[in-house]
C-alpha positions as CSV (number, residue, x, y, z in Angstrom):
1,M,18.2,38.2,-16.8
2,H,15.2,36.5,-15.1
3,R,14.3,33.2,-16.7
4,P,10.6,32.4,-16.2
5,H,9.8,29.3,-14.2
6,I,7.2,26.9,-15.6
7,V,5.9,24.4,-13.1
8,I,3.9,21.4,-14.3
9,L,2.0,19.4,-11.6
10,G,1.3,15.8,-12.5
11,A,2.8,13.4,-15.1
12,G,-0.3,11.8,-16.5
13,Y,-1.3,12.1,-20.1
14,G,-1.8,15.9,-20.0
15,G,1.2,16.8,-17.8
16,M,3.6,14.4,-19.4
17,M,2.9,15.5,-23.0
18,T,2.9,19.2,-21.9
19,A,6.4,18.7,-20.5
20,L,7.7,16.9,-23.6
21,K,6.2,19.5,-26.0
22,L,7.9,22.3,-24.0
23,Q,11.1,20.4,-23.9
24,K,11.1,20.4,-27.7
25,Q,9.8,23.9,-28.3
26,L,11.9,25.9,-25.7
27,H,15.7,26.4,-25.5
28,V,17.4,25.8,-22.2
29,N,18.0,29.5,-21.7
30,E,14.4,30.5,-22.5
31,A,12.8,29.1,-19.3
32,D,13.3,26.8,-16.3
33,I,10.8,23.9,-16.5
34,T,10.0,21.8,-13.4
35,L,7.8,18.7,-13.5
36,V,6.4,17.5,-10.2
37,N,4.9,14.0,-9.7
38,K,4.3,11.8,-6.7
39,E,5.7,8.7,-8.4
40,D,8.9,8.4,-10.5
41,Y,6.9,6.9,-13.4
42,H,4.2,7.8,-15.9
43,Y,1.6,5.1,-16.6
44,Q,-1.0,4.2,-19.2
45,A,-4.2,4.8,-17.3
46,A,-6.2,3.1,-20.1
47,W,-4.5,-0.2,-19.2
48,L,-5.2,-0.1,-15.4
49,H,-8.3,-2.4,-15.7
50,E,-5.9,-5.1,-17.2
51,N,-3.5,-4.7,-14.3
52,A,-6.4,-5.0,-11.8
53,A,-7.7,-8.2,-13.4
54,G,-4.2,-9.6,-13.6
55,S,-4.1,-10.0,-17.4
56,L,-1.3,-7.5,-17.8
57,H,1.6,-7.0,-15.3
58,H,1.9,-3.5,-13.9
59,E,5.5,-3.2,-15.1
60,R,4.2,-3.1,-18.7
61,T,2.0,-0.2,-17.8
62,R,4.4,2.2,-16.2
63,V,7.3,4.2,-17.8
64,P,10.1,5.7,-15.8
65,I,9.9,9.5,-16.2
66,R,13.6,10.0,-16.3
67,E,13.8,7.7,-19.3
68,I,11.6,9.9,-21.4
69,I,12.5,13.5,-20.4
70,N,15.7,15.4,-21.0
71,E,16.9,16.3,-17.5
72,N,19.1,19.0,-19.0
73,K,15.9,20.8,-19.9
74,I,13.4,19.6,-17.3
75,N,14.0,19.4,-13.6
76,F,12.0,16.4,-12.3
77,V,10.8,16.7,-8.7
78,L,9.6,13.5,-7.0
79,D,7.2,14.8,-4.4
80,K,3.5,15.1,-3.6
81,V,1.5,18.3,-4.0
82,V,0.0,19.5,-0.8
83,S,-1.6,22.8,-1.8
84,I,-1.8,25.3,-4.7
85,K,-1.6,29.0,-3.8
86,P,-2.2,31.1,-7.0
87,E,-2.5,34.4,-5.1
88,E,1.2,33.8,-4.0
89,K,2.2,32.1,-7.2
90,K,3.5,29.2,-5.1
91,V,2.9,25.4,-4.9
92,K,3.5,23.7,-1.5
93,L,4.9,20.2,-1.8
94,M,5.6,17.7,1.0
95,E,9.3,18.5,1.0
96,E,9.6,22.0,-0.4
97,T,7.7,25.0,-1.8
98,L,8.0,26.1,-5.4
99,S,7.5,29.5,-6.9
100,Y,6.3,29.8,-10.4
101,D,5.7,32.3,-13.2
102,I,3.5,29.9,-15.2
103,L,1.7,26.9,-13.7
104,V,0.2,23.9,-15.5
105,I,-2.2,21.8,-13.4
106,A,-2.5,18.2,-14.6
107,L,-3.2,16.4,-11.3
108,G,-5.6,13.9,-12.8
109,F,-8.7,12.3,-11.1
110,E,-9.9,10.7,-7.9
111,S,-12.6,8.1,-7.6
112,E,-16.0,9.5,-6.8
113,M,-17.3,7.6,-3.8
114,L,-20.5,9.6,-3.4
115,G,-19.3,10.8,0.0
116,E,-20.0,7.4,1.5
117,P,-17.4,6.5,4.2
118,A,-18.5,2.8,4.1
119,L,-17.8,2.7,0.3
120,E,-14.4,4.4,0.7
121,K,-13.6,1.9,3.5
122,N,-14.9,-1.3,2.0
123,A,-14.6,-0.9,-1.8
124,F,-11.7,-0.8,-4.1
125,S,-11.3,1.6,-7.0
126,I,-9.1,1.5,-10.2
127,G,-7.3,4.8,-9.8
128,D,-3.6,4.2,-10.3
129,I,-1.0,1.5,-10.5
130,N,-1.0,0.7,-6.8
131,S,-4.8,0.4,-6.5
132,A,-4.9,-1.8,-9.6
133,R,-2.2,-4.0,-8.1
134,L,-4.0,-4.2,-4.8
135,I,-7.2,-5.5,-6.6
136,R,-5.2,-8.2,-8.4
137,E,-3.5,-9.3,-5.2
138,H,-6.8,-9.3,-3.3
139,L,-8.5,-11.5,-6.0
140,E,-5.7,-14.0,-5.9
141,Y,-5.7,-14.0,-2.1
142,N,-9.4,-14.8,-1.9
143,F,-9.1,-17.6,-4.5
144,A,-6.2,-19.1,-2.5
145,C,-8.2,-18.8,0.8
146,Y,-11.3,-20.4,-0.7
147,H,-9.3,-23.3,-1.9
148,N,-7.6,-23.9,1.4
149,E,-10.5,-23.2,3.8
150,T,-12.4,-26.2,5.3
151,E,-15.6,-24.2,5.6
152,K,-16.1,-22.6,2.2
153,N,-17.0,-18.9,2.1
154,D,-18.9,-18.1,-1.1
155,A,-18.3,-14.3,-0.6
156,R,-14.7,-14.8,-1.6
157,L,-15.7,-15.8,-5.1
158,N,-18.4,-13.2,-5.6
159,I,-16.9,-10.1,-7.4
160,V,-19.2,-7.1,-7.6
161,I,-18.4,-4.2,-9.9
162,G,-20.3,-0.9,-9.2
163,G,-20.9,0.9,-12.4
164,G,-21.4,-0.1,-16.1
165,G,-19.5,2.6,-17.8
166,A,-16.3,2.2,-19.7
167,T,-14.1,1.3,-16.7
168,G,-16.6,-1.1,-15.2
169,S,-17.3,-2.8,-18.5
170,E,-13.6,-3.1,-19.5
171,F,-12.7,-4.6,-16.1
172,A,-15.6,-7.0,-16.3
173,G,-14.4,-8.1,-19.7
174,E,-10.9,-8.7,-18.5
175,L,-12.2,-10.6,-15.5
176,A,-14.3,-12.8,-17.8
177,D,-11.1,-13.8,-19.6
178,R,-9.0,-14.1,-16.4
179,I,-11.4,-16.2,-14.2
180,P,-10.8,-19.5,-16.1
181,Q,-7.0,-19.1,-15.5
182,L,-7.5,-18.3,-11.8
183,C,-9.8,-21.3,-11.4
184,K,-7.3,-23.6,-13.0
185,E,-4.5,-22.2,-10.9
186,Y,-6.3,-22.5,-7.6
187,D,-8.3,-25.7,-8.4
188,I,-11.7,-24.0,-8.2
189,E,-14.8,-24.9,-10.3
190,K,-15.5,-22.0,-12.6
191,A,-19.3,-22.3,-12.0
192,L,-18.7,-21.2,-8.4
193,V,-17.3,-17.8,-9.3
194,R,-19.7,-14.9,-9.9
195,V,-18.9,-11.6,-11.6
196,I,-21.8,-9.2,-11.0
197,M,-22.1,-5.7,-12.4
198,L,-24.5,-3.2,-10.8
199,E,-25.6,-0.3,-13.0
200,A,-28.1,2.4,-11.9
201,E,-29.2,3.2,-15.5
202,S,-31.3,1.0,-17.7
203,S,-28.3,-0.1,-19.7
204,I,-24.5,-0.2,-19.5
205,L,-22.2,2.1,-21.6
206,R,-24.7,4.9,-21.9
207,G,-22.6,6.9,-24.3
208,F,-23.0,4.3,-27.1
209,D,-25.9,3.6,-29.3
210,E,-28.4,0.8,-28.6
211,K,-26.8,-1.7,-31.0
212,L,-23.4,-1.4,-29.5
213,R,-24.7,-1.5,-25.9
214,H,-26.6,-4.6,-26.8
215,Y,-23.5,-6.3,-28.3
216,A,-21.5,-5.4,-25.2
217,M,-24.1,-6.8,-22.8
218,N,-24.3,-10.0,-24.8
219,S,-20.6,-10.4,-25.0
220,L,-20.2,-10.0,-21.2
221,E,-23.1,-12.2,-20.3
222,S,-22.1,-15.0,-22.7
223,R,-18.9,-15.2,-20.7
224,G,-20.6,-15.4,-17.3
225,V,-20.9,-11.7,-16.2
226,E,-24.2,-11.0,-14.4
227,I,-25.5,-7.5,-15.4
228,I,-28.1,-6.0,-13.1
229,T,-29.4,-2.7,-14.4
230,G,-31.7,-0.3,-12.6
231,A,-29.8,-1.2,-9.4
232,T,-29.1,1.6,-6.8
233,L,-26.4,1.0,-4.2
234,K,-27.8,1.2,-0.6
235,E,-25.1,-0.1,1.6
236,C,-21.5,-1.3,1.3
237,K,-20.6,-3.7,4.2
238,P,-17.3,-5.4,4.8
239,N,-18.6,-8.8,3.6
240,S,-21.6,-7.9,1.4
241,I,-23.3,-5.2,-0.7
242,V,-26.9,-4.1,-0.6
243,Y,-28.7,-2.6,-3.6
244,E,-32.3,-1.7,-4.5
245,K,-34.0,-2.8,-7.7
246,D,-37.7,-2.3,-8.4
247,G,-38.4,-1.2,-4.8
248,S,-36.8,-4.3,-3.3
249,L,-33.6,-4.6,-1.4
250,E,-31.1,-7.4,-2.4
251,E,-27.9,-8.3,-0.6
252,I,-24.9,-10.1,-2.2
253,P,-22.3,-11.7,0.0
254,T,-18.9,-10.5,-1.3
255,T,-15.4,-9.6,-0.1
256,T,-14.6,-7.9,-3.3
257,K,-16.3,-4.7,-4.3
258,I,-14.8,-2.5,-7.1
259,W,-16.3,0.9,-7.5
260,A,-16.2,2.1,-11.1
261,A,-19.2,4.5,-11.2
262,G,-17.4,7.8,-11.7
263,V,-14.4,10.0,-11.0
264,R,-13.8,13.6,-10.0
265,A,-11.0,16.1,-10.4
266,N,-8.2,16.0,-7.9
267,S,-9.6,17.6,-4.8
268,L,-6.7,20.0,-4.5
269,V,-8.1,22.2,-7.3
270,E,-11.2,23.0,-5.3
271,K,-9.1,24.0,-2.3
272,S,-6.8,26.2,-4.4
273,G,-9.2,29.2,-4.6
274,L,-9.4,29.0,-8.4
275,G,-12.9,29.3,-9.8
276,T,-14.3,25.9,-10.2
277,K,-17.4,24.2,-11.6
278,N,-18.4,20.6,-10.9
279,G,-15.1,20.3,-9.0
280,K,-13.0,21.4,-12.0
281,V,-11.2,24.6,-12.8
282,E,-13.1,26.8,-15.2
283,V,-10.8,27.7,-18.1
284,T,-10.9,30.0,-21.1
285,K,-10.7,28.8,-24.6
286,Y,-7.0,29.1,-24.3
287,L,-7.0,26.7,-21.3
288,N,-5.9,29.1,-18.7
289,A,-8.0,29.7,-15.5
290,L,-10.7,32.3,-15.9
291,D,-9.6,34.2,-12.8
292,C,-5.8,33.5,-13.1
293,R,-4.3,33.8,-16.5
294,D,-0.9,32.5,-15.6
295,V,-2.4,29.1,-14.5
296,Y,-3.2,26.5,-17.2
297,V,-5.2,23.4,-16.6
298,V,-5.4,20.2,-18.6
299,G,-7.1,16.8,-18.4
300,D,-9.5,15.8,-15.6
301,C,-8.9,19.0,-13.6
302,A,-10.1,21.3,-16.5
303,Y,-13.7,22.3,-17.0
304,V,-13.7,23.0,-20.8
305,I,-16.6,24.1,-22.9
306,D,-16.6,22.9,-26.5
307,Q,-17.1,26.1,-28.5
308,E,-18.9,24.2,-31.2
309,S,-21.4,22.2,-29.2
310,G,-21.6,24.5,-26.1
311,E,-21.2,21.4,-23.8
312,A,-18.5,20.4,-21.4
313,C,-15.8,18.2,-22.9
314,N,-15.4,14.7,-21.5
315,S,-12.0,14.1,-19.8
316,T,-10.4,11.4,-21.9
317,A,-6.8,10.6,-22.7
318,Q,-7.1,11.8,-26.3
319,I,-8.6,15.2,-25.0
320,A,-5.8,15.5,-22.4
321,V,-3.1,15.0,-25.1
322,Q,-4.7,17.5,-27.4
323,Q,-4.9,20.0,-24.5
324,A,-1.3,19.5,-23.7
325,S,-0.3,20.5,-27.3
326,V,-2.4,23.7,-27.0
327,V,-1.0,24.6,-23.5
328,A,2.6,24.1,-24.6
329,H,1.9,26.3,-27.7
330,N,0.4,29.0,-25.5
331,V,3.1,28.9,-22.8
332,K,5.7,29.4,-25.5
333,A,3.5,32.2,-27.1
334,I,3.4,34.0,-23.8
335,L,7.1,33.9,-23.4
336,K,7.6,35.2,-27.0
337,E,4.6,37.6,-26.9
338,K,2.9,35.7,-29.7
339,K,-0.8,35.0,-30.4
340,L,-2.5,32.4,-28.2
341,K,-4.1,29.3,-29.8
342,P,-7.7,28.3,-28.7
343,F,-8.4,24.7,-27.8
344,E,-10.7,23.0,-30.4
345,P,-11.4,19.3,-29.4
346,K,-11.2,16.7,-32.1
347,I,-13.0,13.6,-31.0
348,K,-11.5,10.8,-33.0
349,G,-13.6,8.1,-31.5
350,M,-14.2,5.9,-28.5
351,I,-13.2,2.3,-27.9
352,V,-14.2,0.0,-25.1
353,S,-12.4,-3.3,-24.9
354,L,-14.4,-6.3,-23.5
355,G,-11.5,-8.6,-22.9
356,G,-8.4,-9.3,-24.9
357,Y,-10.1,-10.0,-28.3
358,D,-13.5,-8.4,-28.1
359,G,-14.9,-4.9,-27.8
360,I,-17.0,-2.1,-29.3
361,G,-16.1,1.3,-30.7
362,V,-17.0,4.3,-32.8
363,I,-14.2,5.9,-34.8
364,F,-13.9,8.4,-37.7
365,N,-17.2,9.4,-39.4
366,N,-19.2,7.4,-36.9
367,R,-17.9,4.1,-38.1
368,K,-18.9,1.4,-35.7
369,L,-16.6,-1.5,-34.6
370,V,-17.5,-4.7,-32.8
371,G,-15.5,-7.9,-32.0
372,W,-11.8,-8.2,-32.4
373,K,-11.4,-5.1,-34.5
374,A,-12.2,-2.8,-31.5
375,P,-9.3,-3.9,-29.2
376,L,-7.0,-4.0,-32.3
377,V,-7.7,-0.4,-33.0
378,K,-7.2,0.5,-29.4
379,I,-3.8,-1.2,-29.4
380,L,-2.9,0.8,-32.5
381,I,-4.0,4.0,-30.7
382,D,-2.0,3.2,-27.6
383,S,1.0,2.4,-29.7
384,C,0.8,5.8,-31.4
385,Y,0.8,7.4,-28.0
386,L,3.8,5.4,-26.9
387,L,5.5,6.5,-30.1
388,K,4.9,10.2,-29.2
389,L,6.0,9.6,-25.7
390,G,9.3,7.8,-26.2
391,G,9.8,6.8,-29.8
392,L,10.0,3.4,-31.4
393,N,12.1,2.0,-28.6
394,L,9.3,2.6,-26.1
395,V,6.7,1.0,-28.5
396,M,8.9,-2.1,-28.8
397,K,9.4,-2.3,-25.1
398,K,5.9,-1.5,-23.8
399,G,3.6,-2.1,-26.8
400,K,1.1,-4.9,-27.1
401,F,1.7,-7.4,-29.9
402,K,-0.7,-10.2,-28.9
403,F,-2.7,-10.0,-32.1
404,L,0.4,-11.3,-34.0
405,N,-0.3,-14.6,-32.3
406,Y,-4.1,-14.5,-32.7
């Protein structure tokens, strides 16, 4: 008897939780499940800005996949996806080709560099563990070089962040806390270091109300972050960045540019031949592709319309986890010829940390949080995710407990 083959591409929030849900819901003899990921670990993407700033070691952020899956039920393939061929029901990897009966695409995001080769060449992005680690090492290298150079290069101590959204603001907040430690370690006067955030809009954190945006700006600026709004990027050079504000061009000497002004779905989905919109796969309310019902899509790769608001859902970790639950249910329903379940997003809130003990947020019933309460709630949310992922042992191993010493 043929056992259907379920292939899951990507082990981010959506892919990992889909795999774990199916692992619990299906018996070994009901289906073959294959999880494909280019790394042998899953990681907390919401913590990458801390890794990049150097305030949290990257080992705390990643979780070995084989420690959280049951390999008697899930075949884990460590490989990189090269192409998706839905017309052939195949996925081409670097080392092999997989055939599938049901495919789940959860390949995550890529940084949106606006198609600028100079930006791609000269700027960093916070996209995964390795890119975050590279930023941390680059920062430390430049501080060390500045201290040891006879002729001082101010560009080494100017850190420019492009984008004042959640990622840019969280990274700026972590840097504001981290800079004093770096200065002490490398014997550099703190006043010499500049952290500059460039934002094209009139304010940072556009998704929050004015009061919370104002709090965030005051928090960052009080700790030395220079926020320049209404600034449009014009040129990214190896040792400087040029922006336009109020019709005038300004140039900042810097060897450190971090682009945090947007992401896009993994480019493989557009090349797959599946129907896309804004670079994402258009899906039904059941989260399968409009033109290919045996392909499900979750997270950053899915273009999902909220049936209640009629607008596209933002790709966040909480949405990806909710989608994973629905996809797992529907995959099982297909195998058992049961009724499919529609995806109904439940936005529980949004938290932005502005360093270890500060932040802003909106949670249930539009309740606003500022100060230490925001990162504390975020830690609790992250701990709940770790609990779902690997139980209490994983929470104790990877969880954050710094507030116990606050």
